[in-house]
N, C-alpha and C positions, 0 to 999 in steps of 0.2 A: 370339485377339483379330482376326486378320487379315480375317477373314470380316466381323465387325462393322465394322472399321475401312472395308473395300470398300463397305458399305453407308450408313455415315454419309459417306463420302467423296462419294457422288452427291449427298447431300444439301447437302453444302456447296458442291459445283460449283453445284448449284441457286440457292441463295443468292446465290451472288457474281454470278451471270450477272442475277439477279432485282433484285440491288441496283445493278447498274451499275459493282460493283467490278472486274470480271472482264472483258477487253476477250478475247473469242475470238480477234481477230486479233493479241494480243500476247503471248497465254497461254504461247507455245512458249518467250518469252525471260523472262518476268517470273517469278519463282519466287514462289508461294504456297503458305504451310502451314498445315495446320491445327495446332491447339494443343490437347494434352489435359492433364490436371493428375492426377497419384497422391499423395494426402497420407501423410504419415509413414510412409516408407519406410524409415526405419531407428529406434533406439531414441531418439535426437535430436530426431526431429520433423521430420526432413528433407522437403523435398516434391519430386516430381520433375516438371518439364516437359518433354514431348516435341514436338519438331516434325518434323511429318510432309511432305515434299516431295510434293504433290499430283500432281506429273507422274512425278517419279520411283521415289517410294513409301519414299526415303531416311528414315531417324528420326533425329534429334539430339537427344540428351537433355541436360537443365540441372538440376543439382540446386541449390536454394536452400531457406533458411528465413524464409518472408515470409508476406504476407498480403495480400488484395484484389488478387489476379490480373486483370488487364485487358488483352486485346490492343489495341494499339495500334501503329498505322503498321507499322514491320517488326519489332518485338517485343513483348514482353509488360512492361507496367508494374505494378510490384509496391510493397509498401512493405516495408522490411527492419526490424523492432523493434530488434535487437541494435544496428544502428548508426544509427538514427533517420534512414535515408536511404532516397529514393525512387530503385527500382532500375530498369533494363530488363534483360530477356533477353534473347538475339538467337540466332536460328537456328545460328548458327556454334557455339554453345556457349559465348558471354561473357556476363558479367553487367557493368555498368556503372553509374554512378549517373545519374540523368536530367539532363540537361544544365542545365535551367533552373527545376525544379518541385524544390525543397528546404524542407524545414522547417530553422528555426533551433535552438540548443541549447534556448531558452526556448518553442518551438512545441508546444501540447498536441496538436495534429492537424492533418492535411493529409489535403484530400478532393480528387478532381478526376474530370472530367468531360470529354467530347470529341462533335462532330458531324463531320461530314465535311469542314469547314475551320476551325473552330476547337476552342480547347482551354480549359476554365475550371479554375480551383483556388482553394481557399480555405486560410487559414492563420488558427489559433486560438491565439491567445495571452491570458495573464493566469492568474489564480486564478480557483477554481470561482465564487465569487463575482462576478467582475468580468471576464467573457469577452470580449474583442474580436477578429472575425473579418474579415480582410480577402479580397475575391474579386477575382481579376485573369482577365482575358480575353485571349488572344493565339491568332496564327494556330499551327497545327499545329508548324511547325518553331520556333515560341518569337519569331518576330518581331512587330511592333507590339503589345507587351505594355500592357494598359490596364487599371488598377486601377478596377473599377466601383462598389464598395461598400464602405465599412467601416463595419460594423454593430458597435455597442456601446461602452461596455461594458454587459453583460446578465449578471444573476445567473441561473447553470446555463443558459443557453443560447446555444448557436451558431449560424451560418448554414450551411446545406448545399446544395450546387448537385445540382438532381434531373433538369433536361432543358434542352436549347435549344428555341427554338420552331421551327416548320417552316420558317421563313424565316430564323433564326439572328438575327435582332434582339434577342430577348429571351432572358434565362435565368430558368428558374424555379429557385425556391429553397423553402426551407425552413427555418424557425425551430425547430430540432432541440434538445429537452431532453439536457443534456450525460449522455453514460453511459448512457441508457437503452436506446440501440440493443443494447448488449451483450446485452440480456435478451429481445429480441423478435425471434420467429423468422422475422417478413417484414418488411421495412424498413415503418416507419410514419411517419408525419407529421401534425405539430401546427399549423402556420401557414404555407401554400404562399401563395407571393408571386412576381412578374414584375418583373426587372428590365431597364428598358431599357439595352441596351448601350450605346447613342451618348450617352445622358446622365448615365446612373445614377440617375434617378429610378426609384422603386419602387412598387408597390401591390400588395394583397392579390388574389388570384383571386377569383372570386365565391365568397360565404360561408366564407371564411376569417375567421378560424381555426375550425378545424371540431373534430372527435373526432380522439384519436390514432389513425389508422386507415390503411388503404393508400390509393395511388392511381397512376396512370398518365397518362401524354403519349401520342400518336401520332396522325397522320393530322385534324391540326388540333384535335383534343378532348381535354379534359381529365375524367378519369374519378377519380370519387372515392367511395370505400367509406363507408359510414355503417351502423353497428347499429340495425338495425329497432326500432319501439317497443316490439312484443312479445318482443323478444331470440330473435326465432327464426333470425335468419341477418344477413345485411347486404343492405341495400338500395344501389342504385349510383346514384350521381347524373353524368350526363352532359350537359357543357357543351362547347358549339362556341363557342371561344372565339373565333373571328371576328366571330360575331352574338350571343355571348352567349347562346345557348339552353339551357334549363335543363329536363332531362326527367330524373324518377326511374323506375329499374327496380326493382320489388318485390322485397324478399328472397323466396328461396325456404326453405321451413321444413326446415331441416337442424339440428336442434338439438344442443349441444354441442361443435359445430365454433366456437369462440371467436376463432380467428386466421385473419386474411385477407391476403392482399396479394400482390406480384407481378404487378400487372395487364401484361400484354403485347399491346398493341394489332397487329392484323394490317397488314402494309404496304399493302393496299388500303384500311384504315379501315373495311372491313365489320364486324369480328368483333373480339372480344378474349377472353382466358382469364387468368382468376386462380387461385390455391390458397387453398383453405379448408380448414382442418387444425382436429383436434383433439389437442391434445399434453398430455402430463403428465409432470411433473417435467423441466422443459426445462433441458437443459444439465447435466443429472447423469447418472450411469451408468444409472441406472434409467430413463432417458428413452424413452418409447413414443408413437408417432404415429400417426395414420391422416389422408391425405390426400384430397380429392375437389378435382379441378379445374372448374372453373365456366366454362360456355361461354357468352359473351355476344354475341348478336347486334343489332349497332349500327344495322341495319336497321328490323328489326321491335321494337326496345327490350325485348327477353326477355333471362332469363338461366337456363340450364338447367343440371343436373350432367353433367359430359361424361363422368365415369368413376365405378366404383364405387370405394368407399373402398379406398386404396393403402396397405399397412401398413409405410411409411415417410415421413420429411419430405421431401418434394421441391418443386422450383418451377420453373413454366415459364422457357424460355430464350429460344426463336425459333422463328417459323411457318415452316415449310415444305411442299415439294408443292403450289404453288402456293395456299397458305393451307389446306390440308385437313388440315395433321396439324403436332403441334406437338412440338419437341424440350425435354427437361426432365431436370434434374440434381438432384444434392441436396449438401447442404454437411454431411450425416452419413456420406455415404459415396462411395467412388467408381463411376463408373458413368454412362452415359448413355443415354435412352430416349426412344420415340418413342409417340405416343398419335394414333390416327386420327382425324377429327373424324367420318366415316363409320358407324363402329361403336364406336367407344371402346376398342380394342383397344391394349393395350400391346405392345410390343417393345422388348427390349435391343440397342441398335445397337453398343454399345461397353463395356468394363472400365474404363477409365479415364474421367474427367469430362473432358466437351469444352468448353474455353473459347472457342472462336472460329478466326479468321483472322488471320494476319497475311500483308502482302504487301509 
């Protein structure tokens, strides 16, 4: 695995430099770690997080039982079902409760999302027939917390944070059917809306509520998948949120691939990629899957298959190599892969699942 980690290490360094998160002048004094996940390393379902120092190569494993692992600041944030706590796993091998995001004994669900300077989280309370969601936004260190939306009560509907706007003045959210996300291979959205962080006022995004389909944000764009009229694939609606420009990219006729989502927009806003899957017996031992990555050219407004069908359930994670390749992972098996836009070739670059970087 060391050779594949060296390959991924170069990609991670490029991502950090391109995003501005790594300053070459301070790189020698500021530890930066890439984080990998190995699931179910023992019979009780323990997961192993491995922090790898990009400068020294030193590895620090932390074993936890959790879900929704999210690199956040200098730690990995996750939810621990057994204790109903939001936790932080750190490169020094320790875990501790998150200092300011915690559910109460009556909280049904907690979700979180962060931008370069802010973090948002939702707490859902009440019975299924009467759910209330409280959404709070704060600085990354927890200062200046501000409840921006208290929604409900609603029957079987909760509010879910999805993305911050580019200027971080709005929080994009979804009215999410309670419990249904456990049965969808990719995140699906029912009614996307934007909340003004300063005023708390909200309104639906263009043509919302829409179908229960995938969506994505990036580069000032809102991308929304819709099942095509002839049921042959997914049209992609492209909205420029600044000018409310609306373009529809017609579906490619790839029949029987009925699940789509995980839209990842390139940092320059010129391209996007999403996963299109054919899945049978989802969530069962007999599950089988085939996945095609769709490449979207946001200048020419076209979408084309990037890969031949991959015989597993995978999803794009991040762009790399000057937006000429995409890193992808799988929730069903450990491993990290890369696909090149040039020729669609696939390379496995790590045996464990790449989560991201903490600094």
